[in-house]
PyMOL commands that place a pseudoatom at each C-alpha (Angstrom):
pseudoatom trace, name=CA, resn=MET, resi=1, chain=A, elem=C, hetatm=0, pos=[63.081, -4.340, 11.634]
pseudoatom trace, name=CA, resn=GLY, resi=2, chain=A, elem=C, hetatm=0, pos=[62.757, -4.667, 8.106]
pseudoatom trace, name=CA, resn=LEU, resi=3, chain=A, elem=C, hetatm=0, pos=[60.187, -7.250, 8.317]
pseudoatom trace, name=CA, resn=ARG, resi=4, chain=A, elem=C, hetatm=0, pos=[58.027, -5.259, 10.903]
pseudoatom trace, name=CA, resn=HIS, resi=5, chain=A, elem=C, hetatm=0, pos=[57.994, -2.209, 8.200]
pseudoatom trace, name=CA, resn=THR, resi=6, chain=A, elem=C, hetatm=0, pos=[56.863, -4.723, 5.425]
pseudoatom trace, name=CA, resn=PHE, resi=7, chain=A, elem=C, hetatm=0, pos=[54.100, -6.265, 7.487]
pseudoatom trace, name=CA, resn=ARG, resi=8, chain=A, elem=C, hetatm=0, pos=[52.921, -2.389, 8.568]
pseudoatom trace, name=CA, resn=GLY, resi=9, chain=A, elem=C, hetatm=0, pos=[52.942, -1.582, 4.653]
pseudoatom trace, name=CA, resn=ARG, resi=10, chain=A, elem=C, hetatm=0, pos=[50.786, -4.779, 3.910]
pseudoatom trace, name=CA, resn=ARG, resi=11, chain=A, elem=C, hetatm=0, pos=[48.403, -3.837, 6.725]
pseudoatom trace, name=CA, resn=LYS, resi=12, chain=A, elem=C, hetatm=0, pos=[47.558, -0.743, 5.052]
pseudoatom trace, name=CA, resn=TRP, resi=13, chain=A, elem=C, hetatm=0, pos=[47.244, -2.229, 2.001]
pseudoatom trace, name=CA, resn=PHE, resi=14, chain=A, elem=C, hetatm=0, pos=[44.766, -4.867, 3.331]
pseudoatom trace, name=CA, resn=ALA, resi=15, chain=A, elem=C, hetatm=0, pos=[42.908, -2.131, 5.378]
pseudoatom trace, name=CA, resn=ALA, resi=16, chain=A, elem=C, hetatm=0, pos=[42.478, 0.108, 1.686]
pseudoatom trace, name=CA, resn=PHE, resi=17, chain=A, elem=C, hetatm=0, pos=[41.256, -3.067, -0.084]
pseudoatom trace, name=CA, resn=GLY, resi=18, chain=A, elem=C, hetatm=0, pos=[39.097, -4.112, 2.594]
pseudoatom trace, name=CA, resn=ALA, resi=19, chain=A, elem=C, hetatm=0, pos=[37.489, -0.536, 2.270]
pseudoatom trace, name=CA, resn=VAL, resi=20, chain=A, elem=C, hetatm=0, pos=[37.377, -0.459, -1.130]
pseudoatom trace, name=CA, resn=VAL, resi=21, chain=A, elem=C, hetatm=0, pos=[35.598, -4.054, -1.096]
pseudoatom trace, name=CA, resn=ILE, resi=22, chain=A, elem=C, hetatm=0, pos=[32.994, -2.384, 1.383]
pseudoatom trace, name=CA, resn=ILE, resi=23, chain=A, elem=C, hetatm=0, pos=[32.401, 0.454, -0.757]
pseudoatom trace, name=CA, resn=ALA, resi=24, chain=A, elem=C, hetatm=0, pos=[31.626, -1.899, -3.619]
pseudoatom trace, name=CA, resn=GLY, resi=25, chain=A, elem=C, hetatm=0, pos=[29.104, -3.829, -1.631]
pseudoatom trace, name=CA, resn=ILE, resi=26, chain=A, elem=C, hetatm=0, pos=[27.509, -0.243, -0.635]
pseudoatom trace, name=CA, resn=GLY, resi=27, chain=A, elem=C, hetatm=0, pos=[27.739, 0.408, -4.472]
pseudoatom trace, name=CA, resn=PHE, resi=28, chain=A, elem=C, hetatm=0, pos=[25.798, -2.844, -5.508]
pseudoatom trace, name=CA, resn=ALA, resi=29, chain=A, elem=C, hetatm=0, pos=[22.988, -1.914, -2.426]
pseudoatom trace, name=CA, resn=VAL, resi=30, chain=A, elem=C, hetatm=0, pos=[22.462, 1.450, -4.411]
pseudoatom trace, name=CA, resn=GLY, resi=31, chain=A, elem=C, hetatm=0, pos=[21.360, -0.568, -7.133]
pseudoatom trace, name=CA, resn=GLY, resi=32, chain=A, elem=C, hetatm=0, pos=[18.636, -2.504, -5.252]
pseudoatom trace, name=CA, resn=HIS, resi=33, chain=A, elem=C, hetatm=0, pos=[18.124, -6.051, -4.526]
pseudoatom trace, name=CA, resn=HIS, resi=34, chain=A, elem=C, hetatm=0, pos=[15.466, -6.877, -7.328]
pseudoatom trace, name=CA, resn=HIS, resi=35, chain=A, elem=C, hetatm=0, pos=[17.579, -6.351, -10.019]
pseudoatom trace, name=CA, resn=HIS, resi=36, chain=A, elem=C, hetatm=0, pos=[15.199, -8.281, -12.357]
pseudoatom trace, name=CA, resn=HIS, resi=37, chain=A, elem=C, hetatm=0, pos=[12.443, -5.949, -11.785]
pseudoatom trace, name=CA, resn=ASP, resi=38, chain=A, elem=C, hetatm=0, pos=[12.154, -2.174, -12.579]
pseudoatom trace, name=CA, resn=ALA, resi=39, chain=A, elem=C, hetatm=0, pos=[11.464, 0.504, -9.874]
pseudoatom trace, name=CA, resn=GLN, resi=40, chain=A, elem=C, hetatm=0, pos=[7.759, 0.771, -11.080]
pseudoatom trace, name=CA, resn=ALA, resi=41, chain=A, elem=C, hetatm=0, pos=[7.497, -2.649, -10.520]
pseudoatom trace, name=CA, resn=ARG, resi=42, chain=A, elem=C, hetatm=0, pos=[8.776, -2.662, -7.043]
pseudoatom trace, name=CA, resn=ALA, resi=43, chain=A, elem=C, hetatm=0, pos=[6.918, 0.526, -5.978]
pseudoatom trace, name=CA, resn=ASP, resi=44, chain=A, elem=C, hetatm=0, pos=[3.590, -1.228, -7.227]
pseudoatom trace, name=CA, resn=TRP, resi=45, chain=A, elem=C, hetatm=0, pos=[4.174, -4.081, -5.097]
pseudoatom trace, name=CA, resn=ALA, resi=46, chain=A, elem=C, hetatm=0, pos=[5.078, -2.129, -2.336]
pseudoatom trace, name=CA, resn=THR, resi=47, chain=A, elem=C, hetatm=0, pos=[2.125, -0.142, -2.647]
pseudoatom trace, name=CA, resn=LYS, resi=48, chain=A, elem=C, hetatm=0, pos=[-0.053, -3.420, -2.946]
pseudoatom trace, name=CA, resn=ILE, resi=49, chain=A, elem=C, hetatm=0, pos=[1.813, -4.887, 0.304]
pseudoatom trace, name=CA, resn=ALA, resi=50, chain=A, elem=C, hetatm=0, pos=[1.359, -1.591, 2.240]
pseudoatom trace, name=CA, resn=SER, resi=51, chain=A, elem=C, hetatm=0, pos=[-1.958, -1.257, 1.351]
pseudoatom trace, name=CA, resn=HIS, resi=52, chain=A, elem=C, hetatm=0, pos=[-3.158, -4.904, 2.631]
pseudoatom trace, name=CA, resn=LYS, resi=53, chain=A, elem=C, hetatm=0, pos=[-0.745, -5.186, 5.818]
pseudoatom trace, name=CA, resn=LEU, resi=54, chain=A, elem=C, hetatm=0, pos=[-1.472, -1.463, 7.134]
pseudoatom trace, name=CA, resn=ASP, resi=55, chain=A, elem=C, hetatm=0, pos=[-5.039, -1.557, 5.722]
pseudoatom trace, name=CA, resn=LEU, resi=56, chain=A, elem=C, hetatm=0, pos=[-4.812, 1.649, 4.331]
pseudoatom trace, name=CA, resn=ASP, resi=57, chain=A, elem=C, hetatm=0, pos=[-7.876, 4.014, 3.537]
pseudoatom trace, name=CA, resn=ASP, resi=58, chain=A, elem=C, hetatm=0, pos=[-7.786, 5.575, 0.126]
pseudoatom trace, name=CA, resn=VAL, resi=59, chain=A, elem=C, hetatm=0, pos=[-6.364, 8.939, 1.369]
pseudoatom trace, name=CA, resn=GLN, resi=60, chain=A, elem=C, hetatm=0, pos=[-3.456, 6.967, 3.011]
pseudoatom trace, name=CA, resn=ARG, resi=61, chain=A, elem=C, hetatm=0, pos=[-3.172, 4.737, -0.145]
pseudoatom trace, name=CA, resn=ALA, resi=62, chain=A, elem=C, hetatm=0, pos=[-2.648, 7.964, -2.116]
pseudoatom trace, name=CA, resn=GLU, resi=63, chain=A, elem=C, hetatm=0, pos=[-0.110, 9.305, 0.244]
pseudoatom trace, name=CA, resn=PHE, resi=64, chain=A, elem=C, hetatm=0, pos=[1.712, 5.945, 0.125]
pseudoatom trace, name=CA, resn=ARG, resi=65, chain=A, elem=C, hetatm=0, pos=[1.556, 5.941, -3.774]
pseudoatom trace, name=CA, resn=LYS, resi=66, chain=A, elem=C, hetatm=0, pos=[3.545, 9.727, -3.498]
pseudoatom trace, name=CA, resn=VAL, resi=67, chain=A, elem=C, hetatm=0, pos=[6.205, 7.652, -1.588]
pseudoatom trace, name=CA, resn=ALA, resi=68, chain=A, elem=C, hetatm=0, pos=[6.077, 4.989, -4.244]
pseudoatom trace, name=CA, resn=ASP, resi=69, chain=A, elem=C, hetatm=0, pos=[6.119, 7.495, -7.171]
pseudoatom trace, name=CA, resn=ALA, resi=70, chain=A, elem=C, hetatm=0, pos=[9.227, 9.314, -5.505]
pseudoatom trace, name=CA, resn=TYR, resi=71, chain=A, elem=C, hetatm=0, pos=[11.080, 6.168, -5.241]
pseudoatom trace, name=CA, resn=VAL, resi=72, chain=A, elem=C, hetatm=0, pos=[10.506, 5.360, -9.111]
pseudoatom trace, name=CA, resn=ALA, resi=73, chain=A, elem=C, hetatm=0, pos=[11.701, 8.949, -9.864]
pseudoatom trace, name=CA, resn=VAL, resi=74, chain=A, elem=C, hetatm=0, pos=[14.846, 8.596, -7.517]
pseudoatom trace, name=CA, resn=SER, resi=75, chain=A, elem=C, hetatm=0, pos=[15.753, 5.278, -8.713]
pseudoatom trace, name=CA, resn=ALA, resi=76, chain=A, elem=C, hetatm=0, pos=[15.588, 6.332, -12.376]
pseudoatom trace, name=CA, resn=GLY, resi=77, chain=A, elem=C, hetatm=0, pos=[19.557, 6.128, -12.998]
pseudoatom trace, name=CA, resn=ASP, resi=78, chain=A, elem=C, hetatm=0, pos=[20.332, 3.427, -10.335]
pseudoatom trace, name=CA, resn=ARG, resi=79, chain=A, elem=C, hetatm=0, pos=[21.696, 1.009, -12.697]
pseudoatom trace, name=CA, resn=GLY, resi=80, chain=A, elem=C, hetatm=0, pos=[24.131, 3.282, -14.344]
pseudoatom trace, name=CA, resn=ILE, resi=81, chain=A, elem=C, hetatm=0, pos=[25.033, 4.426, -10.932]
pseudoatom trace, name=CA, resn=ALA, resi=82, chain=A, elem=C, hetatm=0, pos=[25.727, 1.289, -9.135]
pseudoatom trace, name=CA, resn=GLN, resi=83, chain=A, elem=C, hetatm=0, pos=[27.748, 0.503, -12.431]
pseudoatom trace, name=CA, resn=ASP, resi=84, chain=A, elem=C, hetatm=0, pos=[29.752, 3.629, -12.229]
pseudoatom trace, name=CA, resn=LEU, resi=85, chain=A, elem=C, hetatm=0, pos=[30.482, 2.983, -8.673]
pseudoatom trace, name=CA, resn=VAL, resi=86, chain=A, elem=C, hetatm=0, pos=[31.692, -0.582, -9.553]
pseudoatom trace, name=CA, resn=ARG, resi=87, chain=A, elem=C, hetatm=0, pos=[33.719, 0.337, -12.289]
pseudoatom trace, name=CA, resn=GLN, resi=88, chain=A, elem=C, hetatm=0, pos=[35.296, 2.905, -9.894]
pseudoatom trace, name=CA, resn=THR, resi=89, chain=A, elem=C, hetatm=0, pos=[36.049, 0.162, -7.550]
pseudoatom trace, name=CA, resn=ARG, resi=90, chain=A, elem=C, hetatm=0, pos=[37.481, -2.224, -10.085]
pseudoatom trace, name=CA, resn=ASP, resi=91, chain=A, elem=C, hetatm=0, pos=[39.760, 0.510, -11.039]
pseudoatom trace, name=CA, resn=LEU, resi=92, chain=A, elem=C, hetatm=0, pos=[40.883, 0.871, -7.265]
pseudoatom trace, name=CA, resn=VAL, resi=93, chain=A, elem=C, hetatm=0, pos=[41.324, -2.716, -7.071]
pseudoatom trace, name=CA, resn=VAL, resi=94, chain=A, elem=C, hetatm=0, pos=[43.655, -3.473, -10.034]
pseudoatom trace, name=CA, resn=ALA, resi=95, chain=A, elem=C, hetatm=0, pos=[45.588, -0.334, -9.538]
pseudoatom trace, name=CA, resn=GLY, resi=96, chain=A, elem=C, hetatm=0, pos=[48.971, -0.635, -8.441]
pseudoatom trace, name=CA, resn=ALA, resi=97, chain=A, elem=C, hetatm=0, pos=[48.643, 1.563, -5.366]
pseudoatom trace, name=CA, resn=VAL, resi=98, chain=A, elem=C, hetatm=0, pos=[45.507, 2.824, -3.737]
pseudoatom trace, name=CA, resn=THR, resi=99, chain=A, elem=C, hetatm=0, pos=[45.634, 6.332, -1.570]
pseudoatom trace, name=CA, resn=ALA, resi=100, chain=A, elem=C, hetatm=0, pos=[43.077, 7.351, 1.113]
pseudoatom trace, name=CA, resn=SER, resi=101, chain=A, elem=C, hetatm=0, pos=[41.899, 9.831, -1.292]
pseudoatom trace, name=CA, resn=ASP, resi=102, chain=A, elem=C, hetatm=0, pos=[40.806, 7.101, -3.966]
pseudoatom trace, name=CA, resn=VAL, resi=103, chain=A, elem=C, hetatm=0, pos=[38.764, 5.263, -1.460]
pseudoatom trace, name=CA, resn=SER, resi=104, chain=A, elem=C, hetatm=0, pos=[37.510, 8.548, 0.040]
pseudoatom trace, name=CA, resn=GLY, resi=105, chain=A, elem=C, hetatm=0, pos=[36.264, 9.761, -3.221]
pseudoatom trace, name=CA, resn=VAL, resi=106, chain=A, elem=C, hetatm=0, pos=[34.393, 6.664, -4.077]
pseudoatom trace, name=CA, resn=ALA, resi=107, chain=A, elem=C, hetatm=0, pos=[32.884, 6.769, -0.267]
pseudoatom trace, name=CA, resn=ASP, resi=108, chain=A, elem=C, hetatm=0, pos=[31.960, 10.266, -0.905]
pseudoatom trace, name=CA, resn=ARG, resi=109, chain=A, elem=C, hetatm=0, pos=[29.817, 9.190, -4.389]
pseudoatom trace, name=CA, resn=VAL, resi=110, chain=A, elem=C, hetatm=0, pos=[28.125, 6.611, -2.120]
pseudoatom trace, name=CA, resn=LYS, resi=111, chain=A, elem=C, hetatm=0, pos=[27.240, 8.858, 0.561]
pseudoatom trace, name=CA, resn=SER, resi=112, chain=A, elem=C, hetatm=0, pos=[26.082, 11.724, -1.905]
pseudoatom trace, name=CA, resn=GLU, resi=113, chain=A, elem=C, hetatm=0, pos=[23.891, 8.989, -3.624]
pseudoatom trace, name=CA, resn=PHE, resi=114, chain=A, elem=C, hetatm=0, pos=[22.539, 8.034, -0.186]
pseudoatom trace, name=CA, resn=ASP, resi=115, chain=A, elem=C, hetatm=0, pos=[21.616, 12.030, 0.652]
pseudoatom trace, name=CA, resn=ARG, resi=116, chain=A, elem=C, hetatm=0, pos=[20.038, 12.383, -2.724]
pseudoatom trace, name=CA, resn=ARG, resi=117, chain=A, elem=C, hetatm=0, pos=[17.886, 9.361, -2.451]
pseudoatom trace, name=CA, resn=LEU, resi=118, chain=A, elem=C, hetatm=0, pos=[16.844, 10.547, 1.363]
pseudoatom trace, name=CA, resn=ASP, resi=119, chain=A, elem=C, hetatm=0, pos=[16.174, 14.402, 0.198]
pseudoatom trace, name=CA, resn=ALA, resi=120, chain=A, elem=C, hetatm=0, pos=[14.069, 13.212, -2.601]
pseudoatom trace, name=CA, resn=LEU, resi=121, chain=A, elem=C, hetatm=0, pos=[11.845, 10.637, -0.353]
pseudoatom trace, name=CA, resn=THR, resi=122, chain=A, elem=C, hetatm=0, pos=[11.734, 12.332, 2.907]
pseudoatom trace, name=CA, resn=PRO, resi=123, chain=A, elem=C, hetatm=0, pos=[8.944, 14.853, 2.105]
pseudoatom trace, name=CA, resn=SER, resi=124, chain=A, elem=C, hetatm=0, pos=[6.520, 12.047, 1.054]
pseudoatom trace, name=CA, resn=LEU, resi=125, chain=A, elem=C, hetatm=0, pos=[7.407, 9.687, 3.760]
pseudoatom trace, name=CA, resn=LEU, resi=126, chain=A, elem=C, hetatm=0, pos=[6.571, 12.327, 6.431]
pseudoatom trace, name=CA, resn=SER, resi=127, chain=A, elem=C, hetatm=0, pos=[3.290, 13.191, 4.563]
pseudoatom trace, name=CA, resn=PHE, resi=128, chain=A, elem=C, hetatm=0, pos=[2.364, 9.412, 4.567]
pseudoatom trace, name=CA, resn=HIS, resi=129, chain=A, elem=C, hetatm=0, pos=[3.685, 9.056, 8.173]
pseudoatom trace, name=CA, resn=ALA, resi=130, chain=A, elem=C, hetatm=0, pos=[1.145, 11.806, 9.237]
pseudoatom trace, name=CA, resn=THR, resi=131, chain=A, elem=C, hetatm=0, pos=[-1.781, 9.844, 7.991]
pseudoatom trace, name=CA, resn=LEU, resi=132, chain=A, elem=C, hetatm=0, pos=[-1.173, 6.798, 9.857]
pseudoatom trace, name=CA, resn=ASP, resi=133, chain=A, elem=C, hetatm=0, pos=[-3.185, 5.828, 13.260]
pseudoatom trace, name=CA, resn=GLY, resi=134, chain=A, elem=C, hetatm=0, pos=[-1.552, 4.419, 16.146]
pseudoatom trace, name=CA, resn=ASP, resi=135, chain=A, elem=C, hetatm=0, pos=[-2.506, 0.818, 15.539]
pseudoatom trace, name=CA, resn=GLN, resi=136, chain=A, elem=C, hetatm=0, pos=[-0.862, 1.224, 11.790]
pseudoatom trace, name=CA, resn=ARG, resi=137, chain=A, elem=C, hetatm=0, pos=[2.212, 2.898, 13.251]
pseudoatom trace, name=CA, resn=GLU, resi=138, chain=A, elem=C, hetatm=0, pos=[2.347, -0.225, 15.646]
pseudoatom trace, name=CA, resn=LYS, resi=139, chain=A, elem=C, hetatm=0, pos=[2.089, -2.768, 12.814]
pseudoatom trace, name=CA, resn=LEU, resi=140, chain=A, elem=C, hetatm=0, pos=[4.777, -0.973, 10.738]
pseudoatom trace, name=CA, resn=GLY, resi=141, chain=A, elem=C, hetatm=0, pos=[7.093, -0.951, 13.604]
pseudoatom trace, name=CA, resn=ARG, resi=142, chain=A, elem=C, hetatm=0, pos=[6.679, -4.871, 13.954]
pseudoatom trace, name=CA, resn=THR, resi=143, chain=A, elem=C, hetatm=0, pos=[7.527, -4.938, 10.400]
pseudoatom trace, name=CA, resn=LEU, resi=144, chain=A, elem=C, hetatm=0, pos=[10.505, -3.007, 10.941]
pseudoatom trace, name=CA, resn=ASP, resi=145, chain=A, elem=C, hetatm=0, pos=[11.293, -5.263, 13.803]
pseudoatom trace, name=CA, resn=ARG, resi=146, chain=A, elem=C, hetatm=0, pos=[11.039, -8.479, 11.753]
pseudoatom trace, name=CA, resn=VAL, resi=147, chain=A, elem=C, hetatm=0, pos=[13.395, -6.544, 9.258]
pseudoatom trace, name=CA, resn=LEU, resi=148, chain=A, elem=C, hetatm=0, pos=[15.826, -5.778, 11.874]
pseudoatom trace, name=CA, resn=ARG, resi=149, chain=A, elem=C, hetatm=0, pos=[15.886, -9.516, 13.077]
pseudoatom trace, name=CA, resn=ARG, resi=150, chain=A, elem=C, hetatm=0, pos=[16.655, -10.699, 9.856]
pseudoatom trace, name=CA, resn=LEU, resi=151, chain=A, elem=C, hetatm=0, pos=[19.582, -8.608, 9.285]
pseudoatom trace, name=CA, resn=SER, resi=152, chain=A, elem=C, hetatm=0, pos=[20.906, -9.314, 12.537]
pseudoatom trace, name=CA, resn=ASP, resi=153, chain=A, elem=C, hetatm=0, pos=[20.864, -13.085, 11.566]
for i in range(1, 153): cmd.bond("trace and resi %d" % i, "trace and resi %d" % (i + 1))
show_as sticks, trace
zoom trace
């Protein structure tokens, strides 16, 4: 019975550690994949690619530029936010004891960051989407299908 009780405690610790590692991964994702480029360079690249791939007209290009500009504005503090989340996660990992509220606190920060970004980008994304014709939406859908296939591999 003593061994069973000990194992149960370790299982909880491993579950908490696993949750912290997952949250750390999300923290890295918040920082963006292209850490060697700034947000403006990523936005410029995305505008160029979208304009070419979707054959955007001038009005659509201007609407997409609004999305890109909103992305640049919302990404201003990314590096600091990501570093802070990783620091918090590191502190939890090296702590003698980790509680559910500790893990929940980091998870809440990640969720609030995601919500902040979504709130900032949604108006310009909706406006851009409204300018697309059926063929452009279909092309964009095929591109997203390719992204989903890459993510599932």
